[in-house]
N, C-alpha and C positions, 0 to 999 in steps of 0.2 A: 317707637321710632321710623318715620317716614323715610323709604327709599326713591332716590329720583329716577326718572327715566332713564337717563344717558348710566347711571350704574346698573340697572336690570339689564339694561341691552348689552352692557357689558358683559355680565354673565350668562345672558342667554347666548350672546354670540360663542363662549367660552363651552360651554353645553353642546351648541350645534357642531364646532369644530370635534370635539372629542368624540360625540356620536359618529361623524361622517366617516373622519380619520380611524375611527377604533384604538382610540389612545386615551390615556387617563386625563380628566380633566384637571387634576392637580398640573400637569406638565404643560397643558395650554395655559393658564394663567400663571406659570412661572413664565413661558414666554413671552406674555404680554408683560410681566414686571421687566424683565430683560428688555423690552423695545422701549418701555417708560424710562427706563435709568438712561438708556443711549441718548433717547430724546432731552432727558435733564440735564445730562454731563455736555451736550451742544451747547445748552442754552449756561450753566453755570460754570463751564470749564471743562476741559477731559481731563485734567488734575485732579478733579472735584471726585471724592469718593462717595456717589450717593447710592442711597439704597430706596427701591421702591417696595411697597406693600400693597397689594390686593384683598380686601376682605373676601373668604369665599361664600360669606353667608347675605353681606350688605352690598357686596361692588364698591365699598369706600377705597379710594386710593390714597394713601398715605406716601409724602416723599421726604424721607431725611437724609441729611448730610454726616458723613462719618467724620470725627476728628480724633485724630491721635494725640494722647496725652503724653506730652515730653517736657525734658527741662527749659530747652531754649528752641524759641517757635523759628523755623527758617522758610514755613511755607503757611501762612495764614489760611488757604484754601484746604488744606490738609491736617493741619497741627493745630494744639492749643495746650498753653502754658498750663502746668500743675494747679498753680494760684486760680487762675479763671477756671480751671475744669472743678476744683473744689467748692467754688462758688457757686457752681451750679449744682452740683454732686458732691457733699463732702467726703462721699467712700471713694471717690476716682483716686486711681492709683496709675503712674507709670506704666504705659505699656497698654492700658486699656482705651476705648473707644466713648469718646458723648456722642449723642445722637442729635444734631439740631434740626428742628422741621422745617422744612423748607415750604413757602407757599406753592398753591395749586399751580399746576403748569399748564400755560395756553398753549397747544400745539400749535406751530406753523405747518405749513402744505409741506416743506422740505422736512422737517422732524417727524410728522406723520406719515411721510411716505419712508423714511428711515426706520420706522418703528416697527411699519407692515413688512419692509423686507428682513426684519429681524424675526417677527412674527412667525413670518411664511418658512423662514429658514429653520427655525427650532420645531416647528409642527414637521417639517419633511424629515428631520433627521429621527424625531420620535418615531414617526411612521416608518422609518427604515429597519430603526430597533427593533420596532414591534414586529416588522416583519422576519426579519433573522432571526430572534428569539424564537417566533413561531414554527419555523420552518427549520432550523440548523437539527432539531431534535426528530425531524419526519424524514431527515435521509433514511432510503432503504423502503420507504413507502410507496405505495400505489396512489395516484391522486386522479381525480377527475376534474378536467378543467373545459372551455370555451375558447375555440380558436379567435384570437383577437385581432391578429392579422398575419401576413407571411410576407417575411425579408429576404430576398435573395435566397430561398430555398429553406430558412431560418421560420420555425413556427412560434410563433409569441402567444403563450396558453395564459386566458384569466382564472385565476386559481380563486378567485373571491375575493380571499383577504390579502392577495399577492400577484404577483405575475412571474411566470416561467417562461423560459425558452427551451426549444426541442432543437440543436442543430441538424443540420443538413445529413451529417453524419449519422446522428443517433436515430434516424428515422429509417424504416423498412423500406427497401428499396423498392422503386415503381409505386409508393404510398402516398399520395397526392390528400392534403387539407386544402378546405375553405374558408373564409370567415364564418363563423358561427358553427361550424363543426363540434361536436362531441367529441374530446380526445382522453383518453388513458393512458398516462405515462408513469417512469418509474423515478424517484427524487435521487441521483444518485451525487450529488454535491449542492453545498448554499456558499456562496463565499460572499465576504464585504467587499464591495468595490466602491470605488470613488462616487459611481454615480447612484449606489443604492445595493441593496443585497442583491443576489444573482441566484436565481433557483434554475438548477440546470436538469433537466428531465431525458429521459432515454426512453426508447421502443426498442431499442436494441440488444441492450443491456442484459447478459445472462440472469441477473435476479431479477429481472423485468419477469419471465416466463416461471422462474420457482413462485415468486408473488402470487402469480395469476393461479397457478395449480394451487396454492396454499387459499385461493378464496373459491378455488371449486370442490378441492376436496376434502372435506371436513376431519379427515384423519391426520391430513398434513397441518391443519389449522391447530388441531388439539395435540400434535407434538405424538402421536402413534406412528406414523411415519415420517420419515426424515427423508429432507433432500440432500445428498451428500454433493452432489457435483452436477454442474450443468454447462453445457457447450453448445454455441450457436453459429449457423451460418444465415444470419437475418433473413428471412422473409426465405428460406428455401428448405434448410433442415436443420433439426437439432437432435442432441442427446440429454436425456436426464438421469442421472442414477438416483434411485430411491431403497431404500431398505426400513425394513420396518421392526419397531420393537415388541411388538408382539409376534408371536410365532403362527396364530390362529390366521393371521391378516397378511393376504397376499398383496404386497406393495405395488405390483404391476396393475393386478386388475383393481385394485381401487383407484388407482390414477387413471385408468380407461374407464370406466365406469360401465354402467348398464349400457349394451350396444354402442358403448363409446360416447356416452353423451358429456362424460366429464372432457376427456381430451380434446374434443370436439369442438366445445366451449372456447378451449385456449387455442386451439388453431384458429378458429374463426377470429379470433381478437388480432391472430399474428399475421394474418392476410394469406392464410393458407400453409403455414410453413409445417412442415412435416416433421414429425417429432417420436424420436425411439425411446422409449421407456425402459432402461437397463435396472436389472436387480443389480445392487452394489455387492460387494465382495471384499471382506479384507484381504483374503488371498490376492494379490495383485495379478497372478497369472488368469486365475478364473475370472476376475474382474475385467482384464484386458479382452480375453475371449468374448467375454457378456458385451465387451463395448462394440465389440468388431461384427455383431449381430446387422444385417441376416447371413452373413458368410459363415462357411463351415471353417472351424481351423483344426489343423490335424494337430500340431506339435509348437510349444513355445520356448524358446533357452531365453532367461533372463540375466540381464549384465545388472547386479542392484546398484554397482558403487555408480556407475556412468548413467543409471537410470535408463536403461535401452531394454528392449525387449526383441527379438526376433522370433517372426511368426510364420509358419509353416502352412502353407492353405495347400488343398487339390488343386491342379492345373485349372480345373473349370471355374475355379471359385476366385481366381486371383483379380478379375475385374470388378467383382462384385466387393471384393475385402476392400480394394482399392477406392472404389467408386469414382462417381464422375467426376473427373478434373481433382482427383483424389480428396472427394470430400469426407467419404466414410473414414477412412484411416486418420485424416487431419481431426476431425470432429473427436473421434477415437483416442487421439494423442491428446487432445486438450481435455478432455475429460477425465482421463487415468492420469494425467501428468508426467507420463513417460512416452520417450521418443520409440516408435514402432516400425523397424524395418519388415517388410513383408516379401516373402518367396515363397516359388513354388516348389513342392517336393522334388520335381526335377531340376531345378536352380540348386537346391539343398544339397541333392545327391549329386551335382557336378563340383559345389563347393567342397564338399566332405571328401571326393576324389582329388582334388587338385590338394589339400592341405595332405591326404596320404600322400602323395608324389615328393611335394615339397620335403615333407617329415624324413621318407624313406632317402632322399637325396641328401639331405641335411646330414645323417647317419652314415650314408656311404663315405662322404666326404670330410666328414670329422674323425670317422671313426677308423676309416680305411679298409672297410669292409665291401663284400660283395652285395648285390641288388637283393637277393634273398635276404639276408640278415638282416638287411636296412629296412625292408617290408616287414619281416616279423616282428622287429621291434617296434615299427609305427604301429601295426595292427594288434599289437599288445595294450596300446595306449600311451608309450613313451612320446612327449612332445618336445623334449629338448636334451640334449647333452648332460645336462646338470643334473636331470631326473635317472639316467643310466649311471653316473660317476656315483651317484651318491645313496643310491635305492640298497635295501639288502639284497646280498649277492641271490640269496632263494629264489627272489622273482624274476632275475634272468635265468637262470641254471634250470626253473620249470618250465620254462619256454620250450616248446614241443622242438625237436632236434637240436636243444643246446644240451650240454653237460656244466659240470661245475668248473673244470679246467676253461671251457669256452668264455663261461662268464667271466671267470677273473681275466682272461685277456681283454674281454671288451672291455669290461670297467677299467681295468690300467690305460687302454689308449683313449677312454673318454677322458680320465684326470689326467693324462699327458697332454691332450688336447687344450684342455682346460689351462692348464699352467702357459702352455705356450698362448694361449689368447689373453692372458692375466697379463705377462711380460709384455705384449704388445701393447695392450691399453694403458699400463702404467707409464711404458715410453711415450706415449701418446698424452698421457695425462702431464706427465712432466715437461712435455713440449709446450703443451696450451696454458704453462704456468701455473697450474694449480699446486695451491701448497699442500704437503704432506701432514699438516696438523688436521686438515678434512679427515682424515683416514680416521681419525680418532671417534668420530660422530658415529654411533650406533647405527646401522641400518646401511650404511653408505658404502656400497660397491666401486672398484675401480671403472667400472662400465658408467658408474652413476656420476661419479667423479669428472669423465670426460665427457659426460651430458652437461655436467655442471659448467666446464670449463669454456664449452662450446656456445652457453649462454651468457659469458663475463662472469659469473660468479668462482671466484680464484681464491677466496682468502676467508677465515672466519666471519671476519667483519660482513663481507659480501653477504654469506649464507645466513648472517645474524638478521642482518636486513630485509631479508626476502619474507612474504607471506605466503601462507599455505597454498595459496590459488597460484604464486609463481612457480611453485613446483609439480602439483598434479593437476594444475588449469582449472577450469570452471566452465558450467554451462548455463547459457542464457537462454530464455523464452521469452519471445517478442511477438503477439499476435498468434499466439499456437506453434510457433516452429522455434525449433531448439538451435541454438547455435552452441559447438564446441570450441571451448578456446584451450589452445595446449599450455601444458606448462614446460619445464626443465626436464621434467622426470615422468612426462606422461606414457612415455614406452617401458616405462616400467613396473609392476606389481608394487604401486607403493598407496597407502589408502592415505586418506587426509589426515587421520588421527596420527600416522606413522610422520607425515610431512611436518606437521605441528611438533612433533617429539625431536625431530630434527631441529626446526629453528628455534625452542628453546635450549636444546644441549650448545646448539653454536654461541646463543646470548650468554649462556653462562660460562662458557668457554672463553669467550672474547670478552666477559667480564660486567657486560650490561646490564644483567641482574644475577642474583646469587641464589642457591638453594633456599636460604633464609626467605627471600623474599616470595618465593613461590608457595612456601607455607604457611604465609601470613594470611589469615581469614580477611577478607573484605569487611571493612569498617562498617557498623548499621548506619543505616540513614539516618541521619539526624531531622526532627521535624521541624520544620520554619513556621512560625507563627504568619499568618496573612497579615499583610499590611492594613491598618485602618483604611476604609475607602474613602476615594479621595471627594469630597463634597463636588457637586453639579455645578457648573458653569453658572448656570442661573440663580444660584443662592450664593451671597456675597457670605462668607464664615470668618471674620477676621480674627487675628490670632488673642488677642484680650477680651474682657469682658465689654458689654454695650453696656452705656448707662443712658438714660433719657434724659434729655437737658432739660 
C-alpha cells in the first residue's frame, strides 16, 4: 500500500519532535490526535464526541464520531436510538457507543493554528513531565552544567536535559559566574510548578561538601568510611565528622590523602574554604572535644536533658576555642547538635566560688546556723535543704566536727524549714485558685502547683489540655543557633517522660480517656489497593463498548 507524502511528513515530524524533546513518539502522535479532534469539533460542533486516530506505521488519519446508544434520542449529534444502532451492528446494547466514520477534514487557517497550539502545549507538558521524572530521583546528587545566564545574582544552569537554578544565597560568597562557565552543584530540591519543573541547586549546602569528599575519597564511596555530620560557614570554614568501619583505616588520614591531595581538591572546588576533618565518637563529650579542635579542652560538663555542654578551656585557649566571630564554637555546635558554653578555668573557678557562697548563705538562713556550719555543708556537696532533711543521718554526722546530736538538730531544723515553706506555698496555691484535685497527680509538688497556677493551669481539665512542651519547654534550632523556650515547670527537675505521665494522668482523672484506652494496641494498618490509573486526556475512553458502524 502506497503512503502519501503528507502522511509520511506527519510521521517524520512526530519522530523529529520526539527526538528533539527527548520524549516518547507515542506522546507526540497522541498530541496530534488531540489537535485533530479539537479541530474536528470546531467543524462538526463542540458537543460532538469525535475520535481521531493516526496510524503509527502509515500515517493514515481516521476520524470517527461516537454516538451513545439510548432508548430515546434527545441529541442527534451525540446519541443514536437502539433500533438504528442494531441495524448498523446487531450486537449493540444500551450504553454502548457506535463509531460513525467522518469524511477527511480540510483544516482552515484558524483550525490549523488551534491544532498547532494543542500540539505545542501537549509536547511542552510531556517534556516537563519527563524532566521532573528524570530529576526527582536525583535529589542528593552532584551535577555538572554550563551557566546559561545570570539573572539578579541567580545563576541559571543548563543541565543538558533540563535547566537548574542556583539562587544567590546558595552561591559561595564572592563567587562569580559568567555565561558559558562550567559549574558543579548539589541538587537539593525538585518541584513541580506552573511554569514547569524547578530544579534547585546549591553550592553552600553541607551535603555538597559530603558528596565532593565521596567523589575524591574511594573509601567513602565504598562505604568503608562514613560521614556522620557536616557543618559549614560557606566560603570560610567547615568541619566534617568521619568514622571508619574498618579499624585498620584511619578515617582522617584517608580524607586528607597523600600530602593533602584529596582534601585540597575539595578545598579548590569550594573556593579555598578551610576544612577541619574531625574523628567522630559515639561518646558525646569526646566528640565535642574533637569538634572544638584546634583548641585544647580541660574539662566538660554535660546536661543531657537540655543537650547543653559546658566546656572549660585554659585561659590562653579561649579565643582559639571561640574562633573568629564565634565561628569555631558555632560550627562545633552545628556539627555535634549540642549547645556549647565555653568558659575559662578562671571563670569556672569564680562560678564555683559563687555557688559555694550562695549555698553556704542558703544553709545559714534556712537552718539558722553559723557561717562555719553552712560552709561545711556546702563543701560536702549538699546543694539544697531537701538533701539535708532527708539524707541518711550518718552522712551528716560523719562530717568533721559534727556528732550525731548535731546532725539530728540540723536535720530537724531542715525539716521544720521545709514544713514552713510548704505551708506558705500551699497558701499561695489556694490564693491562685489552683484546685486541690491536682495534688493527686503523682510527681506534682506544692511548688509545682504554684508554678502551674502562675501559668493559668488551675484545674484538672487545664492540665489535661497541656502538652509536655507546655510543662518542660522545648528547644528550637535555626541556622545553628539554639533557642530555649521555657515551660511552666522548667525551673524544676522534671523530665519530658515525667511531664507526659502527668498529662496522661490528668486526662484519665478528667475522664478524657480511660486506662483501657491506653491498653488498646494500635490497629493494624489496612492495605488499600491503588485505584485504576485514569486514562490520559488525549485518549477517549468511553464507558461502554465501541462498535464500528
